[in-house]
CHARMM-style PDB file with segment names, atoms N, HN, CA, C and O in Angstrom:
ATOM      1  N   UNK     1      18.262   6.631   1.781  1.00  0.00      PROA
ATOM      2  CA  UNK     1      18.467   6.913   0.336  1.00  0.00      PROA
ATOM      3  C   UNK     1      17.001   6.397  -0.263  1.00  0.00      PROA
ATOM      4  O   UNK     1      16.573   5.323   0.158  1.00  0.00      PROA
ATOM      5  N   UNK     2      16.351   7.029  -1.083  1.00  0.00      PROA
ATOM      6  HN  UNK     2      16.699   7.902  -1.424  1.00  0.00      PROA
ATOM      7  CA  UNK     2      15.230   6.600  -1.786  1.00  0.00      PROA
ATOM      8  C   UNK     2      15.645   6.404  -3.163  1.00  0.00      PROA
ATOM      9  O   UNK     2      14.838   5.586  -3.605  1.00  0.00      PROA
ATOM     10  N   UNK     3      16.292   6.645  -3.886  1.00  0.00      PROA
ATOM     11  HN  UNK     3      16.947   7.309  -3.527  1.00  0.00      PROA
ATOM     12  CA  UNK     3      16.266   6.181  -5.512  1.00  0.00      PROA
ATOM     13  C   UNK     3      17.842   6.702  -5.609  1.00  0.00      PROA
ATOM     14  O   UNK     3      18.451   7.397  -4.796  1.00  0.00      PROA
ATOM     15  N   UNK     4      18.373   6.059  -7.055  1.00  0.00      PROA
ATOM     16  HN  UNK     4      17.879   5.494  -7.716  1.00  0.00      PROA
ATOM     17  CA  UNK     4      19.627   6.402  -7.410  1.00  0.00      PROA
ATOM     18  C   UNK     4      19.547   6.576  -8.784  1.00  0.00      PROA
ATOM     19  O   UNK     4      18.573   6.201  -9.436  1.00  0.00      PROA
ATOM     20  N   UNK     5      20.658   7.204  -9.328  1.00  0.00      PROA
ATOM     21  HN  UNK     5      21.450   7.508  -8.798  1.00  0.00      PROA
ATOM     22  CA  UNK     5      20.994   7.638 -10.571  1.00  0.00      PROA
ATOM     23  C   UNK     5      22.286   6.905 -11.101  1.00  0.00      PROA
ATOM     24  O   UNK     5      23.410   6.784 -10.615  1.00  0.00      PROA
ATOM     25  N   UNK     6      21.728   6.470 -12.254  1.00  0.00      PROA
ATOM     26  HN  UNK     6      20.814   6.568 -12.649  1.00  0.00      PROA
ATOM     27  CA  UNK     6      23.088   5.737 -13.154  1.00  0.00      PROA
ATOM     28  C   UNK     6      23.156   6.303 -14.188  1.00  0.00      PROA
ATOM     29  O   UNK     6      22.101   6.821 -14.555  1.00  0.00      PROA
ATOM     30  N   UNK     7      24.023   6.415 -14.838  1.00  0.00      PROA
ATOM     31  HN  UNK     7      24.879   5.994 -14.539  1.00  0.00      PROA
ATOM     32  CA  UNK     7      24.812   6.453 -16.219  1.00  0.00      PROA
ATOM     33  C   UNK     7      25.121   5.646 -16.940  1.00  0.00      PROA
ATOM     34  O   UNK     7      26.334   5.454 -16.857  1.00  0.00      PROA
ATOM     35  N   UNK     8      24.502   4.843 -17.865  1.00  0.00      PROA
ATOM     36  HN  UNK     8      23.517   4.999 -17.933  1.00  0.00      PROA
ATOM     37  CA  UNK     8      25.097   3.658 -18.066  1.00  0.00      PROA
ATOM     38  C   UNK     8      25.104   3.553 -20.038  1.00  0.00      PROA
ATOM     39  O   UNK     8      24.237   4.061 -20.750  1.00  0.00      PROA
ATOM     40  N   UNK     9      26.048   2.940 -20.425  1.00  0.00      PROA
ATOM     41  HN  UNK     9      26.752   2.528 -19.847  1.00  0.00      PROA
ATOM     42  CA  UNK     9      25.849   2.831 -21.750  1.00  0.00      PROA
ATOM     43  C   UNK     9      25.597   1.204 -22.456  1.00  0.00      PROA
ATOM     44  O   UNK     9      26.487   0.366 -22.597  1.00  0.00      PROA
ATOM     45  N   UNK    10      24.219   1.045 -22.820  1.00  0.00      PROA
ATOM     46  HN  UNK    10      23.496   1.725 -22.706  1.00  0.00      PROA
ATOM     47  CA  UNK    10      23.580  -0.391 -23.060  1.00  0.00      PROA
ATOM     48  C   UNK    10      23.516  -0.573 -24.742  1.00  0.00      PROA
ATOM     49  O   UNK    10      22.837   0.007 -25.589  1.00  0.00      PROA
ATOM     50  N   UNK    11      24.677  -1.796 -24.853  1.00  0.00      PROA
ATOM     51  HN  UNK    11      25.229  -2.268 -24.166  1.00  0.00      PROA
ATOM     52  CA  UNK    11      24.586  -2.233 -25.953  1.00  0.00      PROA
ATOM     53  C   UNK    11      23.642  -2.829 -27.068  1.00  0.00      PROA
ATOM     54  O   UNK    11      22.967  -3.826 -26.812  1.00  0.00      PROA
ATOM     55  N   UNK    12      23.603  -2.339 -28.066  1.00  0.00      PROA
ATOM     56  HN  UNK    12      24.151  -1.529 -28.274  1.00  0.00      PROA
ATOM     57  CA  UNK    12      22.024  -2.637 -28.961  1.00  0.00      PROA
ATOM     58  C   UNK    12      21.385  -3.995 -28.643  1.00  0.00      PROA
ATOM     59  O   UNK    12      20.163  -4.006 -28.490  1.00  0.00      PROA
ATOM     60  N   UNK    13      22.078  -5.152 -28.526  1.00  0.00      PROA
ATOM     61  HN  UNK    13      23.071  -5.142 -28.650  1.00  0.00      PROA
ATOM     62  CA  UNK    13      21.902  -6.196 -28.502  1.00  0.00      PROA
ATOM     63  C   UNK    13      21.280  -6.744 -27.058  1.00  0.00      PROA
ATOM     64  O   UNK    13      20.857  -7.877 -26.825  1.00  0.00      PROA
ATOM     65  N   UNK    14      21.368  -5.303 -25.922  1.00  0.00      PROA
ATOM     66  HN  UNK    14      21.711  -4.383 -26.111  1.00  0.00      PROA
ATOM     67  CA  UNK    14      20.546  -5.835 -25.129  1.00  0.00      PROA
ATOM     68  C   UNK    14      19.210  -4.816 -24.681  1.00  0.00      PROA
ATOM     69  O   UNK    14      19.406  -3.601 -24.652  1.00  0.00      PROA
ATOM     70  N   UNK    15      18.188  -5.235 -24.421  1.00  0.00      PROA
ATOM     71  HN  UNK    15      18.029  -6.222 -24.445  1.00  0.00      PROA
ATOM     72  CA  UNK    15      17.594  -4.161 -24.134  1.00  0.00      PROA
ATOM     73  C   UNK    15      17.160  -3.714 -22.490  1.00  0.00      PROA
ATOM     74  O   UNK    15      17.292  -4.433 -21.499  1.00  0.00      PROA
ATOM     75  N   UNK    16      16.648  -2.412 -22.532  1.00  0.00      PROA
ATOM     76  HN  UNK    16      16.541  -1.829 -23.337  1.00  0.00      PROA
ATOM     77  CA  UNK    16      17.026  -1.669 -21.262  1.00  0.00      PROA
ATOM     78  C   UNK    16      16.327  -2.405 -20.058  1.00  0.00      PROA
ATOM     79  O   UNK    16      16.800  -2.221 -18.936  1.00  0.00      PROA
ATOM     80  N   UNK    17      14.894  -3.482 -20.260  1.00  0.00      PROA
ATOM     81  HN  UNK    17      14.509  -3.632 -21.171  1.00  0.00      PROA
ATOM     82  CA  UNK    17      14.267  -4.115 -19.423  1.00  0.00      PROA
ATOM     83  C   UNK    17      15.510  -5.175 -18.525  1.00  0.00      PROA
ATOM     84  O   UNK    17      15.528  -5.308 -17.301  1.00  0.00      PROA
ATOM     85  N   UNK    18      16.373  -5.766 -19.395  1.00  0.00      PROA
ATOM     86  HN  UNK    18      16.358  -5.659 -20.389  1.00  0.00      PROA
ATOM     87  CA  UNK    18      16.850  -7.045 -18.845  1.00  0.00      PROA
ATOM     88  C   UNK    18      18.007  -6.223 -18.106  1.00  0.00      PROA
ATOM     89  O   UNK    18      18.350  -6.647 -17.003  1.00  0.00      PROA
ATOM     90  N   UNK    19      18.722  -4.932 -18.685  1.00  0.00      PROA
ATOM     91  HN  UNK    19      18.443  -4.587 -19.582  1.00  0.00      PROA
ATOM     92  CA  UNK    19      19.841  -4.504 -17.765  1.00  0.00      PROA
ATOM     93  C   UNK    19      19.254  -4.163 -16.692  1.00  0.00      PROA
ATOM     94  O   UNK    19      19.652  -4.829 -15.736  1.00  0.00      PROA
ATOM     95  N   UNK    20      18.188  -3.128 -16.344  1.00  0.00      PROA
ATOM     96  HN  UNK    20      17.864  -2.586 -17.120  1.00  0.00      PROA
ATOM     97  CA  UNK    20      17.461  -2.949 -15.328  1.00  0.00      PROA
ATOM     98  C   UNK    20      17.344  -4.062 -14.159  1.00  0.00      PROA
ATOM     99  O   UNK    20      17.707  -3.953 -12.988  1.00  0.00      PROA
ATOM    100  N   UNK    21      16.726  -5.182 -14.817  1.00  0.00      PROA
ATOM    101  HN  UNK    21      16.432  -5.271 -15.769  1.00  0.00      PROA
ATOM    102  CA  UNK    21      16.444  -6.444 -14.294  1.00  0.00      PROA
ATOM    103  C   UNK    21      17.858  -6.844 -13.463  1.00  0.00      PROA
ATOM    104  O   UNK    21      17.904  -6.902 -12.235  1.00  0.00      PROA
ATOM    105  N   UNK    22      18.987  -7.104 -14.341  1.00  0.00      PROA
ATOM    106  HN  UNK    22      18.950  -7.056 -15.339  1.00  0.00      PROA
ATOM    107  CA  UNK    22      20.175  -7.611 -14.023  1.00  0.00      PROA
ATOM    108  C   UNK    22      20.754  -6.579 -12.716  1.00  0.00      PROA
ATOM    109  O   UNK    22      21.196  -7.035 -11.661  1.00  0.00      PROA
ATOM    110  N   UNK    23      20.661  -5.301 -12.994  1.00  0.00      PROA
ATOM    111  HN  UNK    23      20.302  -4.930 -13.851  1.00  0.00      PROA
ATOM    112  CA  UNK    23      21.583  -4.264 -12.476  1.00  0.00      PROA
ATOM    113  C   UNK    23      20.710  -4.176 -10.749  1.00  0.00      PROA
ATOM    114  O   UNK    23      21.329  -3.984  -9.703  1.00  0.00      PROA
ATOM    115  N   UNK    24      19.129  -4.376 -10.845  1.00  0.00      PROA
ATOM    116  HN  UNK    24      18.625  -4.532 -11.695  1.00  0.00      PROA
ATOM    117  CA  UNK    24      18.345  -4.321  -9.581  1.00  0.00      PROA
ATOM    118  C   UNK    24      18.727  -5.623  -8.921  1.00  0.00      PROA
ATOM    119  O   UNK    24      19.068  -5.638  -7.738  1.00  0.00      PROA
ATOM    120  N   UNK    25      18.672  -6.827  -9.732  1.00  0.00      PROA
ATOM    121  HN  UNK    25      18.394  -6.814 -10.692  1.00  0.00      PROA
ATOM    122  CA  UNK    25      19.030  -8.012  -8.850  1.00  0.00      PROA
ATOM    123  C   UNK    25      20.238  -8.460  -8.239  1.00  0.00      PROA
ATOM    124  O   UNK    25      20.355  -9.078  -7.181  1.00  0.00      PROA
ATOM    125  N   UNK    26      21.444  -7.936  -9.317  1.00  0.00      PROA
ATOM    126  HN  UNK    26      21.349  -7.434 -10.177  1.00  0.00      PROA
ATOM    127  CA  UNK    26      22.688  -7.912  -8.599  1.00  0.00      PROA
ATOM    128  C   UNK    26      22.927  -7.026  -7.501  1.00  0.00      PROA
ATOM    129  O   UNK    26      23.580  -7.402  -6.528  1.00  0.00      PROA
ATOM    130  N   UNK    27      22.455  -5.900  -7.588  1.00  0.00      PROA
ATOM    131  HN  UNK    27      21.925  -5.594  -8.379  1.00  0.00      PROA
ATOM    132  CA  UNK    27      22.871  -4.869  -6.280  1.00  0.00      PROA
ATOM    133  C   UNK    27      22.085  -5.342  -5.192  1.00  0.00      PROA
ATOM    134  O   UNK    27      22.627  -5.401  -4.089  1.00  0.00      PROA
ATOM    135  N   UNK    28      21.053  -5.644  -5.301  1.00  0.00      PROA
ATOM    136  HN  UNK    28      20.612  -5.596  -6.198  1.00  0.00      PROA
ATOM    137  CA  UNK    28      19.998  -6.058  -4.042  1.00  0.00      PROA
ATOM    138  C   UNK    28      21.177  -7.138  -3.463  1.00  0.00      PROA
ATOM    139  O   UNK    28      21.960  -6.886  -2.547  1.00  0.00      PROA
ATOM    140  N   UNK    29      21.115  -8.186  -4.101  1.00  0.00      PROA
ATOM    141  HN  UNK    29      20.480  -8.391  -4.845  1.00  0.00      PROA
ATOM    142  CA  UNK    29      21.677  -9.459  -3.798  1.00  0.00      PROA
ATOM    143  C   UNK    29      23.170  -9.071  -3.029  1.00  0.00      PROA
ATOM    144  O   UNK    29      23.556  -9.606  -1.989  1.00  0.00      PROA
ATOM    145  N   UNK    30      23.827  -8.137  -3.704  1.00  0.00      PROA
ATOM    146  HN  UNK    30      23.514  -7.702  -4.548  1.00  0.00      PROA
ATOM    147  CA  UNK    30      25.356  -7.629  -3.075  1.00  0.00      PROA
ATOM    148  C   UNK    30      25.407  -7.107  -1.808  1.00  0.00      PROA
ATOM    149  O   UNK    30      26.250  -7.251  -0.923  1.00  0.00      PROA
ATOM    150  N   UNK    31      24.041  -6.267  -1.858  1.00  0.00      PROA
ATOM    151  HN  UNK    31      23.356  -6.150  -2.578  1.00  0.00      PROA
ATOM    152  CA  UNK    31      24.352  -5.088  -0.887  1.00  0.00      PROA
ATOM    153  C   UNK    31      23.512  -5.875   0.608  1.00  0.00      PROA
ATOM    154  O   UNK    31      23.623  -5.408   1.742  1.00  0.00      PROA
ATOM    155  N   UNK    32      22.701  -7.124   0.266  1.00  0.00      PROA
ATOM    156  HN  UNK    32      22.611  -7.503  -0.655  1.00  0.00      PROA
ATOM    157  CA  UNK    32      22.123  -7.748   1.649  1.00  0.00      PROA
ATOM    158  C   UNK    32      23.175  -8.154   1.879  1.00  0.00      PROA
ATOM    159  O   UNK    32      23.678  -7.767   2.934  1.00  0.00      PROA
ATOM    160  N   UNK    33      23.933  -9.066   1.043  1.00  0.00      PROA
ATOM    161  HN  UNK    33      23.524  -9.380   0.186  1.00  0.00      PROA
ATOM    162  CA  UNK    33      25.036  -9.899   1.703  1.00  0.00      PROA
ATOM    163  C   UNK    33      26.241  -8.987   2.308  1.00  0.00      PROA
ATOM    164  O   UNK    33      26.949  -9.492   3.179  1.00  0.00      PROA
ATOM    165  N   UNK    34      26.412  -8.076   2.008  1.00  0.00      PROA
ATOM    166  HN  UNK    34      25.836  -7.666   1.301  1.00  0.00      PROA
ATOM    167  CA  UNK    34      27.104  -6.900   2.618  1.00  0.00      PROA
ATOM    168  C   UNK    34      26.479  -6.288   3.892  1.00  0.00      PROA
ATOM    169  O   UNK    34      27.207  -5.564   4.571  1.00  0.00      PROA
ATOM    170  N   UNK    35      25.388  -6.473   4.231  1.00  0.00      PROA
ATOM    171  HN  UNK    35      24.796  -7.061   3.680  1.00  0.00      PROA
ATOM    172  CA  UNK    35      24.384  -6.168   5.513  1.00  0.00      PROA
ATOM    173  C   UNK    35      24.176  -4.547   5.076  1.00  0.00      PROA
ATOM    174  O   UNK    35      23.900  -3.785   6.002  1.00  0.00      PROA
ATOM    175  N   UNK    36      24.258  -4.144   4.113  1.00  0.00      PROA
ATOM    176  HN  UNK    36      24.482  -4.764   3.361  1.00  0.00      PROA
ATOM    177  CA  UNK    36      23.822  -2.502   4.163  1.00  0.00      PROA
ATOM    178  C   UNK    36      22.122  -2.793   3.931  1.00  0.00      PROA
ATOM    179  O   UNK    36      21.459  -1.930   4.507  1.00  0.00      PROA
ATOM    180  N   UNK    37      21.385  -3.702   3.296  1.00  0.00      PROA
ATOM    181  HN  UNK    37      21.923  -4.403   2.828  1.00  0.00      PROA
ATOM    182  CA  UNK    37      20.045  -3.777   3.180  1.00  0.00      PROA
ATOM    183  C   UNK    37      19.410  -4.852   4.246  1.00  0.00      PROA
ATOM    184  O   UNK    37      20.013  -5.836   4.675  1.00  0.00      PROA
ATOM    185  N   UNK    38      18.288  -4.530   4.531  1.00  0.00      PROA
ATOM    186  HN  UNK    38      17.797  -3.731   4.183  1.00  0.00      PROA
ATOM    187  CA  UNK    38      17.489  -5.534   5.372  1.00  0.00      PROA
ATOM    188  C   UNK    38      16.867  -6.409   4.435  1.00  0.00      PROA
ATOM    189  O   UNK    38      16.576  -6.226   3.253  1.00  0.00      PROA
ATOM    190  N   UNK    39      16.678  -7.649   5.378  1.00  0.00      PROA
ATOM    191  HN  UNK    39      16.914  -7.797   6.338  1.00  0.00      PROA
ATOM    192  CA  UNK    39      16.006  -8.733   4.280  1.00  0.00      PROA
ATOM    193  C   UNK    39      14.767  -8.525   3.525  1.00  0.00      PROA
ATOM    194  O   UNK    39      14.352  -9.216   2.595  1.00  0.00      PROA
ATOM    195  N   UNK    40      14.157  -7.345   4.115  1.00  0.00      PROA
ATOM    196  HN  UNK    40      14.494  -6.784   4.871  1.00  0.00      PROA
ATOM    197  CA  UNK    40      12.868  -7.193   3.454  1.00  0.00      PROA
ATOM    198  C   UNK    40      12.796  -6.170   2.427  1.00  0.00      PROA
ATOM    199  O   UNK    40      11.737  -5.688   2.023  1.00  0.00      PROA
ATOM    200  N   UNK    41      13.927  -5.860   2.026  1.00  0.00      PROA
ATOM    201  HN  UNK    41      14.787  -6.251   2.354  1.00  0.00      PROA
ATOM    202  CA  UNK    41      14.162  -4.695   1.064  1.00  0.00      PROA
ATOM    203  C   UNK    41      13.890  -5.324  -0.169  1.00  0.00      PROA
ATOM    204  O   UNK    41      14.198  -6.474  -0.482  1.00  0.00      PROA
ATOM    205  N   UNK    42      13.196  -4.353  -0.953  1.00  0.00      PROA
ATOM    206  HN  UNK    42      12.946  -3.419  -0.699  1.00  0.00      PROA
ATOM    207  CA  UNK    42      12.591  -4.909  -2.403  1.00  0.00      PROA
ATOM    208  C   UNK    42      12.705  -3.407  -3.237  1.00  0.00      PROA
ATOM    209  O   UNK    42      12.265  -2.406  -2.672  1.00  0.00      PROA
ATOM    210  N   UNK    43      13.257  -3.309  -4.479  1.00  0.00      PROA
ATOM    211  HN  UNK    43      13.614  -4.123  -4.938  1.00  0.00      PROA
ATOM    212  CA  UNK    43      12.886  -2.490  -5.422  1.00  0.00      PROA
ATOM    213  C   UNK    43      11.694  -2.039  -5.896  1.00  0.00      PROA
ATOM    214  O   UNK    43      10.879  -2.899  -6.229  1.00  0.00      PROA
ATOM    215  N   UNK    44      11.373  -0.790  -6.014  1.00  0.00      PROA
ATOM    216  HN  UNK    44      12.035  -0.091  -5.743  1.00  0.00      PROA
ATOM    217  CA  UNK    44       9.972  -0.552  -6.628  1.00  0.00      PROA
ATOM    218  C   UNK    44      10.064  -0.877  -8.011  1.00  0.00      PROA
ATOM    219  O   UNK    44      11.095  -0.811  -8.681  1.00  0.00      PROA
ATOM    220  N   UNK    45       8.612  -1.333  -8.523  1.00  0.00      PROA
ATOM    221  HN  UNK    45       7.775  -1.386  -7.979  1.00  0.00      PROA
ATOM    222  CA  UNK    45       8.491  -1.400  -9.804  1.00  0.00      PROA
ATOM    223  C   UNK    45       8.691  -0.292 -10.708  1.00  0.00      PROA
ATOM    224  O   UNK    45       8.477   0.846 -10.291  1.00  0.00      PROA
ATOM    225  N   UNK    46       9.082  -0.491 -11.921  1.00  0.00      PROA
ATOM    226  HN  UNK    46       9.255  -1.415 -12.260  1.00  0.00      PROA
ATOM    227  CA  UNK    46       9.271   0.622 -13.018  1.00  0.00      PROA
ATOM    228  C   UNK    46      10.759   1.169 -12.820  1.00  0.00      PROA
ATOM    229  O   UNK    46      11.510   0.547 -12.068  1.00  0.00      PROA
ATOM    230  N   UNK    47      11.121   2.107 -13.356  1.00  0.00      PROA
ATOM    231  HN  UNK    47      10.512   2.612 -13.967  1.00  0.00      PROA
ATOM    232  CA  UNK    47      12.138   2.840 -13.709  1.00  0.00      PROA
ATOM    233  C   UNK    47      12.234   4.088 -14.552  1.00  0.00      PROA
ATOM    234  O   UNK    47      11.301   4.088 -15.355  1.00  0.00      PROA
ATOM    235  N   UNK    48      12.816   4.895 -14.647  1.00  0.00      PROA
ATOM    236  HN  UNK    48      13.574   4.895 -13.995  1.00  0.00      PROA
ATOM    237  CA  UNK    48      13.095   6.355 -15.501  1.00  0.00      PROA
ATOM    238  C   UNK    48      14.314   5.859 -16.545  1.00  0.00      PROA
ATOM    239  O   UNK    48      15.300   5.190 -16.236  1.00  0.00      PROA
ATOM    240  N   UNK    49      14.004   6.317 -17.707  1.00  0.00      PROA
ATOM    241  HN  UNK    49      13.203   6.860 -17.958  1.00  0.00      PROA
ATOM    242  CA  UNK    49      15.235   6.281 -18.679  1.00  0.00      PROA
ATOM    243  C   UNK    49      15.392   7.252 -19.386  1.00  0.00      PROA
ATOM    244  O   UNK    49      14.395   7.966 -19.290  1.00  0.00      PROA
ATOM    245  N   UNK    50      16.136   7.671 -20.066  1.00  0.00      PROA
ATOM    246  HN  UNK    50      16.947   7.091 -20.145  1.00  0.00      PROA
ATOM    247  CA  UNK    50      16.619   9.222 -20.826  1.00  0.00      PROA
ATOM    248  C   UNK    50      17.636   8.724 -21.844  1.00  0.00      PROA
ATOM    249  O   UNK    50      18.522   7.949 -21.486  1.00  0.00      PROA
ATOM    250  N   UNK    51      17.543   9.112 -23.002  1.00  0.00      PROA
ATOM    251  HN  UNK    51      16.823   9.741 -23.293  1.00  0.00      PROA
ATOM    252  CA  UNK    51      18.776   9.152 -23.897  1.00  0.00      PROA
ATOM    253  C   UNK    51      19.305  10.207 -23.829  1.00  0.00      PROA
ATOM    254  O   UNK    51      18.705  11.276 -23.715  1.00  0.00      PROA
ATOM    255  N   UNK    52      20.798  10.026 -23.904  1.00  0.00      PROA
ATOM    256  HN  UNK    52      21.285   9.158 -23.997  1.00  0.00      PROA
ATOM    257  CA  UNK    52      21.829  11.214 -23.718  1.00  0.00      PROA
ATOM    258  C   UNK    52      22.902  11.380 -25.011  1.00  0.00      PROA
ATOM    259  O   UNK    52      23.781  10.657 -25.482  1.00  0.00      PROA
ATOM    260  N   UNK    53      22.521  12.325 -25.240  1.00  0.00      PROA
ATOM    261  HN  UNK    53      21.808  12.912 -24.858  1.00  0.00      PROA
ATOM    262  CA  UNK    53      23.658  12.749 -26.351  1.00  0.00      PROA
ATOM    263  C   UNK    53      25.028  13.426 -25.926  1.00  0.00      PROA
ATOM    264  O   UNK    53      25.119  14.085 -24.890  1.00  0.00      PROA
ATOM    265  N   UNK    54      26.027  13.232 -26.746  1.00  0.00      PROA
ATOM    266  HN  UNK    54      25.953  12.698 -27.588  1.00  0.00      PROA
ATOM    267  CA  UNK    54      27.412  13.706 -25.971  1.00  0.00      PROA
ATOM    268  C   UNK    54      27.186  14.977 -25.462  1.00  0.00      PROA
ATOM    269  O   UNK    54      27.716  15.343 -24.412  1.00  0.00      PROA
ATOM    270  N   UNK    55      26.132  15.980 -26.389  1.00  0.00      PROA
ATOM    271  HN  UNK    55      25.701  15.683 -27.241  1.00  0.00      PROA
ATOM    272  CA  UNK    55      26.382  17.361 -25.319  1.00  0.00      PROA
ATOM    273  C   UNK    55      25.714  17.197 -24.044  1.00  0.00      PROA
ATOM    274  O   UNK    55      26.141  17.763 -23.038  1.00  0.00      PROA
ATOM    275  N   UNK    56      24.466  16.291 -24.031  1.00  0.00      PROA
ATOM    276  HN  UNK    56      24.119  15.832 -24.848  1.00  0.00      PROA
ATOM    277  CA  UNK    56      23.872  16.313 -22.750  1.00  0.00      PROA
ATOM    278  C   UNK    56      24.600  15.442 -21.416  1.00  0.00      PROA
ATOM    279  O   UNK    56      24.263  15.554 -20.238  1.00  0.00      PROA
ATOM    280  N   UNK    57      25.810  14.452 -22.026  1.00  0.00      PROA
ATOM    281  HN  UNK    57      26.084  14.361 -22.984  1.00  0.00      PROA
ATOM    282  CA  UNK    57      26.286  13.560 -21.023  1.00  0.00      PROA
ATOM    283  C   UNK    57      27.129  14.065 -19.862  1.00  0.00      PROA
ATOM    284  O   UNK    57      27.287  13.510 -18.774  1.00  0.00      PROA
ATOM    285  N   UNK    58      27.692  15.329 -20.327  1.00  0.00      PROA
ATOM    286  HN  UNK    58      27.563  15.780 -21.210  1.00  0.00      PROA
ATOM    287  CA  UNK    58      28.689  15.896 -18.968  1.00  0.00      PROA
ATOM    288  C   UNK    58      27.631  16.588 -18.417  1.00  0.00      PROA
ATOM    289  O   UNK    58      27.972  16.315 -17.266  1.00  0.00      PROA
ATOM    290  N   UNK    59      26.716  17.199 -18.270  1.00  0.00      PROA
ATOM    291  HN  UNK    59      26.439  17.421 -19.205  1.00  0.00      PROA
ATOM    292  CA  UNK    59      25.881  17.752 -17.673  1.00  0.00      PROA
ATOM    293  C   UNK    59      25.086  16.791 -16.844  1.00  0.00      PROA
ATOM    294  O   UNK    59      25.012  17.153 -15.669  1.00  0.00      PROA
ATOM    295  N   UNK    60      24.513  15.746 -17.101  1.00  0.00      PROA
ATOM    296  HN  UNK    60      24.574  15.452 -18.055  1.00  0.00      PROA
ATOM    297  CA  UNK    60      24.306  14.470 -16.732  1.00  0.00      PROA
ATOM    298  C   UNK    60      25.104  13.776 -15.152  1.00  0.00      PROA
ATOM    299  O   UNK    60      24.731  13.289 -14.085  1.00  0.00      PROA
ATOM    300  N   UNK    61      26.438  14.130 -15.882  1.00  0.00      PROA
ATOM    301  HN  UNK    61      26.741  14.526 -16.749  1.00  0.00      PROA
ATOM    302  CA  UNK    61      27.213  13.345 -15.243  1.00  0.00      PROA
ATOM    303  C   UNK    61      27.483  14.342 -14.062  1.00  0.00      PROA
ATOM    304  O   UNK    61      27.747  13.818 -12.980  1.00  0.00      PROA
ATOM    305  N   UNK    62      27.455  15.520 -14.119  1.00  0.00      PROA
ATOM    306  HN  UNK    62      27.240  15.946 -14.998  1.00  0.00      PROA
ATOM    307  CA  UNK    62      28.083  16.461 -13.293  1.00  0.00      PROA
ATOM    308  C   UNK    62      26.736  16.444 -12.291  1.00  0.00      PROA
ATOM    309  O   UNK    62      26.959  16.452 -11.080  1.00  0.00      PROA
ATOM    310  N   UNK    63      25.327  16.422 -12.764  1.00  0.00      PROA
ATOM    311  HN  UNK    63      25.146  16.415 -13.747  1.00  0.00      PROA
ATOM    312  CA  UNK    63      24.110  16.299 -11.663  1.00  0.00      PROA
ATOM    313  C   UNK    63      24.201  14.944 -11.238  1.00  0.00      PROA
ATOM    314  O   UNK    63      23.937  14.918 -10.036  1.00  0.00      PROA
ATOM    315  N   UNK    64      24.461  13.776 -11.684  1.00  0.00      PROA
ATOM    316  HN  UNK    64      24.675  13.797 -12.661  1.00  0.00      PROA
ATOM    317  CA  UNK    64      24.619  12.320 -10.713  1.00  0.00      PROA
ATOM    318  C   UNK    64      25.685  12.250  -9.630  1.00  0.00      PROA
ATOM    319  O   UNK    64      25.631  11.484  -8.667  1.00  0.00      PROA
ATOM    320  N   UNK    65      26.835  13.277  -9.919  1.00  0.00      PROA
ATOM    321  HN  UNK    65      26.880  13.899 -10.700  1.00  0.00      PROA
ATOM    322  CA  UNK    65      27.928  13.289  -9.211  1.00  0.00      PROA
ATOM    323  C   UNK    65      27.687  14.053  -7.932  1.00  0.00      PROA
ATOM    324  O   UNK    65      28.209  13.779  -6.852  1.00  0.00      PROA
ATOM    325  N   UNK    66      26.901  14.974  -8.148  1.00  0.00      PROA
ATOM    326  HN  UNK    66      26.476  15.197  -9.026  1.00  0.00      PROA
ATOM    327  CA  UNK    66      26.542  15.942  -6.844  1.00  0.00      PROA
ATOM    328  C   UNK    66      25.394  15.564  -6.171  1.00  0.00      PROA
ATOM    329  OT1 UNK    66      25.018  16.200  -5.186  1.00  0.00      PROA
TER     330      UNK     66
END
């Protein structure tokens, strides 16, 4: 696995950057503790973000699930 796709709703009082930082930090910590990732694992710098309306959400969910 070299990348992941997520669909999240971010409240207006949170920045995208802080949410991504939290997701990367918490997920790598938990996966390392579970023995899924080696101790040398590191997320790459950067990320991609798209804004979805209700019409695009269903297509995006289908894409992420498959």
